N, C-alpha and C positions, 0 to 999 in steps of 0.2 A: 869078752864083750857079751852083752845081752842081746837076745833076739827079740827086741820089743817092737811091736807093730801097733799102729793106731787103727781102730776099726773105722771104716768110712761112715760118714754121717748119713742118717736115713734120709730118703728123699722127702722133701716137703710137699705139701698140697699144691695143686695148681693155683695160680694167682686168682682166677675167677672164683674158685671155691673159697679161698680165704676172704676175698672181698665180700662174697655173699654172707659168710659167717659174721663178718664185722657189721654189715648192714643189718642183718637180722638181730644181732646182739644189741645194737644201738636202738632199734625199734622196740625190742623187748624191754630194754632199760627205761626208755621214755614212757612206754605203755604202763610199765609197773609203777613209775612215779605218778602217772595220772590216776591209776587205780588206787594207789595209796591216798592220794588227795581226795578222790571221790569217796573212798571209804571213811575218811576222817570227817567228812562234812555231810554225808547223806543220812537218811533216816536209820534209826537203830536196828530195824528189822534185817536189813541186808548188809549193813556196814561191816560187821566182822568178816564176812565172806569176801567182800570186795577188797578190803584191806589185806586180808591174807592172800588173795589172788595177786595183788600188787607185789607183796613181798616175794611170792614164788616166781613171778615174772622177772623181778630184779635178780633173784638167785639164778634163774636159768640164763639170764643175759651174761652173768659172769661165768657160768659153767659151760656155755656153748663153745667158746673158743678152745676149751680144753679137750673137746672131742678129738680123739686121734693123737693126743699128745702122748709122748713116751718119755720115760725116764732116760735122760741122756746117757 
């Protein structure tokens, strides 16, 4: 017989922390969409910077929940 044991799963974050991350991610996502829209319609002097800021905000919105994630 084998002496196989399963490692216990790591402790997850507190529910309040997870809820905070979800809310911040949602706000970042919506803010990023707004910045992309403003960057697409505003004057050409600042449009590329606002548009790029929107793309970064959306990227951070998807990356934020991954903080503290570990490979199973």
